[in-house]
N, C-alpha and C positions, 0 to 999 in steps of 0.2 A: 478247513478240516483236512486232516492228513488222510492219504489214501490207505485203504486196507492193506495190510502187509503183503497179501498175495499179489496185489496189483503193482507193487513196487519191485517185483522180481523180473524186470525187463532190462535189456541192454539199451534200448531206445524206447521212448514212449509211443509205441505203436501197437494197435490191435488189428490183426488181419481179419477182415470181415468174413462171415460165413457165406460161401458162394454155393447156391443151389446147383446140384449135380457135380460141380467142379471140386469142391473141398472134400478131400478124402484123408485117410490116415497118413499117407505119404506126404501130402502137402502140410498137414497140421504138425506132424512130427518135425519136419524140416523147418517150419516157421519157429516152433518153440526152441529147437536146438540153436537156431540162429539168433535168438534173443528177443523175439516179438511174440505176443500172445496169438497163438494160432486158434482157429475155430472152424467148426463145420455145422451145418444144419442137421439135426437129428434125423430128419426125413431123407437125408442122402443115404442113410444105411437102410437098405431094403433087401428082403422083408424085415419086419420089426426086430426079430431075434438077432439080426446082423449088428444092431447097435451095440449089444453086449460084446460081440467079438471085436468091434472097433475100439470100444472103451478099454477093453482088456489089453489090446495091443498098444494103444497110445500110452496108457498109464504104466505098463510094464517097460516099454522102450524108453520112456522119459525117466523113469526111476533108475534104470540101468545107466543111462547117460549121466544122470546127476551123480551117481556113485562113482563113475569114472572121471568126472570133471567137477570136483567139488569147488574149484576156484572160478568156474564159469558155468553154473547150472542153467538148465533150460528155463525158459519162461513158462508160465502156466498155460493151460489150454482152456478153451471154452466150447460149450455146446449151445447151439441156437434152437430155441423152442418156438414154434409157431403156435400162438395161443388162440388163434381164431377158431371159431366153433366148427369149421370144416375139418379140422385136424382131429380125427378120431383116435390117433395114436398118442395124444398128448400125455395122458397120465401114465401110460406104459413107459414112455420115453423119460418122463420125469423120475419114475421109480428107478430106471436104469442109472440116471445121473446120481441119485441118492446112493445107490448100491456102490458105485465107483467113486463117490465123493468128488464129482467134477468140480474143479476149483471155481470156475466162472460159468454162469448160465446167462445167455443173451435171449431175452424174450421179445417177441415181435407180434404186431397185429392184435393187440389186446393185452390186458394185464389182469392176473388173477391171484388173489390172496393165497389160495391153497398151493399154488405153484411156488410162490415166493417162500411160504412157510416151509415147504418141503426142502428147498435148497438151503434155507437158513438152519435147518435141523442139524446139519453136520458142519456148519460154518462156511458154506459156499456163499459167493457173492453174485447178486443178480443185477445185470445191466439191462435197461429197457430202451429200445429205440423209439424215438418220437420225432414228429415233424413240426410241432408247435407247442406253445406253453400249456395249452389246454390238456393235451395228452401227457405232457410232462407232469403236471399236477396230479392227474389221475394215477399215473404210474407210481409216483412217490406215495400217494395216499394208500395204495394197495401194497406197499412194502418194498418197492425196488430200492436197491442200494445206490444205484447210479444211473446215469442217462447217456444215451448215444443220440446226439443231435444230427438227424439226417437232413442235410440242407440241399439246396439246389446244386445240381451237377453230380450228385451221387449216383452210383450204378444201381440198377434194379429199381425197386420201389423207392422213389425219392420224393423229398419235399420240394417246396418252391421258395422257401425263405433264404435270404442271404445269411451266411454264418455270422456276419458282423451283427445282424439284428437278433438272431435267435440266441446266440451265446450270451450276449449282454443281458437279454431279458431273463434267461435262465439263471444267470449269476446274481440277479437281484433277489432271488428267493431260495437258491440252492447252492451250497458250497461243497457238495460231495463229488464223487467221481464223475467226470464228464468227458466223453469222447466226441470228436467232431468228424462227421462223414460228409464228403462232398468234394470231388475232384482233387483229392489228396493223392499224389503219386511220387513225391520226392521229399527228402529230408527237410528242405527249406519250408515246405508247406506244413510239415509237422511242427517245426519251430514257430511258424506263424500261428498255428492253431493254439499253441501254448501261450503265445504273446497276447492273444485276444481272450484268454481265459479258460480254454479247455485243458485237460490233463493229458489227453492222448489224441493222436491222429488215427483215424479209422480207415484202413486201406484195403480195397477189394480188387478193383479192376486190374491194377498193375500186377497182381499176382497171377492173373489168368494166363499170361504168356509164359510163366515159369515152367520149367521142365516137369516138376512134380505135380502140376495141376492136372486134374482129370477133365481136360478140354481137348477137343479134336484139333488137329493141326491147323485146319482152316480158320478156326476161331482164334487160336493164338496168333496166327499170321495177321488176321484182321485187326486185332488189338494193336499189333506193332505198326501196321500200315495206316491206321486211322488217327484222327485228331478230334478235337472238341466239336468241330462243325459237322462231324459225321454221327452225332448222337441225336436221337429223336425221342421226345417225351410224349408218351401215349398211354391211355388206359385200355386200349383195344384188346390186348393179349391176355390180361388177367382180371380186368375189372378195376384194378388199382393203377394209378399213374406210375410209370416207371421209365427209365432211360434205356434205350436199345440202340444197337449199331444199325445205321441205315442200310449198309450193304447187305446185312443179313435179312432185312425186311424185303429189300428188292429181290434177293435170291429166292424168297418164298413166294414171289409173284404179286407182291403188294407195292403200292406207290408210297414210299415213306413221307412224301410231301402232301399226301392227301389221304390220311387215315381217318376212318369214321370213329365216333365215340362209342364206348361200350357201356352197358348197363352195370353200374357198380353193384347192384343187388345180386348180380350173377357172378360174383367173384369165384374164380376157379383155380387160379395159380398154376395153370398148365395148358389149357387149350386156347384157341383163338386163331385169327387169321383165316386163310383159306388153303385149299390143297393139302389139308392135314397138318399145316404148320403149327408148331407148339412153342409157347414161350419157353425160354431157356434152352430147349433142345434144338430148335430151328431158328427161333428169333432170339438173338444173342444179346444179353444185357451188358451194359458197360457205362461207366461214368465218364465225365468230361475231362478227367485228368490224363487220359491215355496218350496225349501228345508227347509226354515225357518218356513213354516206353518206346525205345528205339531198336530193341533186339530181344530175343528170347534168352533168358538167363536161368540159372539155377536159383532156388530160393536163397541159398547162402550168398551167392554173388549179388543178388538184388538187395538183400539186407545189408551187406557190407557197403554198398553204394549209399543206401539210405543213411547208414551210420555216418559216413564221411560227409554227406550233404547236411545232415542234421547238425553235426558239430561245427561245420563251416558256417552254417546259418546262425547258430547261437553265437559264435565268435563275431560274426559280422554285426549282429544286433547289439552286442556288448560294446563294439567299437564304433558304432554309428555309421557303418558303411553298408552298401548293398551286397547281397550274396549273389554270385554269378552262377545260376543254375545251369545255363548252357555250357559253361566251361567245365563244370563237374561231369556232365554227360560225356564230353569229349575226352576227359582224363582217363 
């Protein structure tokens, strides 16, 4: 099945994942201008009327950019909607997406027919993130156009399945748009995702250290300084299992090696821990791929490197040789 035309308008097959608190118009616009699909959670725009301001700015600036750069237009952008019952802004935010004809909407933590129908009303595309085939079937039954397979090693709320297992099972019953999330931080990993059957690599944590990201300096530095072994998987902070930076947990006064379990029925997406520590604000999310992040770059610089790595990896696959990721970092 061919990708919808809007999803074909990328420089490299990458979707920048929506980062709670961190993704803002500056980051999204820079990602789209660099040629990857930029995204942000609707809930980042606070209070609710601010979402209209963000969408107006993003659509206006990208339209102006495209008019000035017809030979290299920007990639489309996406808005993430949390479909969980705790989100009392959902329909307000969906209506904003309809008004501004947001090209791609990413739905999470539930799937609702009325949301998908609203986005389809103007020709938008809905991608739903899932952690197993049960949720994948439910999302497709309710009208999602594509899936984001959130596998082990992904930042924030992550699954536990290997991408090799989940992607192959999804491809047994679905041939539509499919992105892979889970420790992807370089162009070689994007090429590998495609080799196993995905259409896109879904990258989040590696963008946190970029200049345009709305993350404090300490968070960006921690991303640069940390590796896969510094990631802790816990449900303590929101009621849903996710991956977090161990140094941020220690900084909050908790032992990252001895965290209690949380009650999933008390899902809150914001509080947890002790001493007032809050998920995302104090307890910092991150995926396992950050060992590839060696310095703080602009989005343009990072995507340029992704592009070189991706092309190098594709060439290596075609010629039957291994791609040297470490050499690309040093280049």
